[in-house]
C-alpha positions in Angstrom: -11.3 54.9 44.8 -7.8 56.2 45.4 -9.2 59.6 46.1 -11.3 58.4 49.0 -9.7 59.2 52.4 -10.7 56.7 55.1 -11.2 58.3 58.5 -11.6 56.0 61.5 -14.7 56.3 63.7 -14.4 57.5 67.2 -15.1 55.1 70.1 -18.4 56.7 70.9 -19.6 56.3 67.3 -18.5 52.7 67.3 -20.5 52.0 70.5 -23.6 53.6 69.1 -23.3 51.7 65.8 -23.0 48.4 67.7 -26.0 49.2 69.9 -28.2 50.3 67.1 -27.3 47.2 65.1 -29.4 45.0 67.4 -32.3 47.4 67.1 -32.2 47.1 63.3 -32.0 43.3 63.5 -35.1 43.3 65.7 -36.8 45.6 63.2 -36.0 43.2 60.4 -37.2 40.2 62.3 -40.5 41.9 63.3 -41.1 43.0 59.8 -40.5 39.5 58.5 -42.9 38.2 61.1 -45.5 40.8 60.1 -45.2 39.8 56.4 -45.6 36.1 57.3 -48.6 36.8 59.4 -50.4 38.4 56.4 -50.6 35.3 54.3 -53.9 36.3 52.6 -52.9 39.2 50.2 -56.5 40.2 49.5 -57.4 40.9 53.1 -54.2 42.6 54.2 -53.0 44.6 51.2 -52.1 47.8 52.9 -50.6 46.0 55.9 -48.5 43.9 53.7 -47.2 47.0 51.9 -46.4 48.7 55.2 -44.6 45.7 56.6 -42.6 45.4 53.3 -41.6 49.0 53.5 -40.5 48.6 57.1 -38.5 45.5 56.1 -36.8 47.4 53.3 -35.9 50.3 55.5 -34.6 48.2 58.4 -32.6 46.0 56.0 -31.1 49.1 54.4 -30.1 50.6 57.7 -28.7 47.3 58.9 -26.6 47.0 55.7 -25.3 50.6 56.1 -24.4 49.9 59.7 -22.6 46.7 58.8 -20.7 48.4 56.1 -19.6 51.2 58.4 -18.4 48.7 61.0 -16.6 46.6 58.4 -14.9 49.7 56.9 -13.8 50.7 60.4 -12.3 47.3 60.9 -10.2 47.8 57.8 -8.8 51.1 58.9 -7.3 49.9 62.2 -3.8 50.6 60.8 -4.4 54.2 59.8 -3.1 57.1 62.0 -6.5 58.5 62.7 -7.6 55.2 64.2 -4.5 55.1 66.4 -5.2 58.6 67.6 -8.9 57.9 68.3 -8.7 54.5 70.0 -7.8 54.4 73.7 -4.7 52.6 74.7 -5.5 49.9 77.3 
């Protein structure tokens, strides 16, 4: 991991990640509600598979977004982050 160079995200990228995070949370919640509504597995087999797929996709995207935001929080001391962040 010593060869990995950490580059800070720009302010616009951070705003977009924070906005899309709420969309992913809503997608996860709606997918879980969809899975819970199909309690009878014999009647809704295809719908259950589709809702499970959506749940996996949204959970993966939410995880990737959270990791990106977490990694950016750890790079606040690097020179790229100081160059990209606006001084208030």
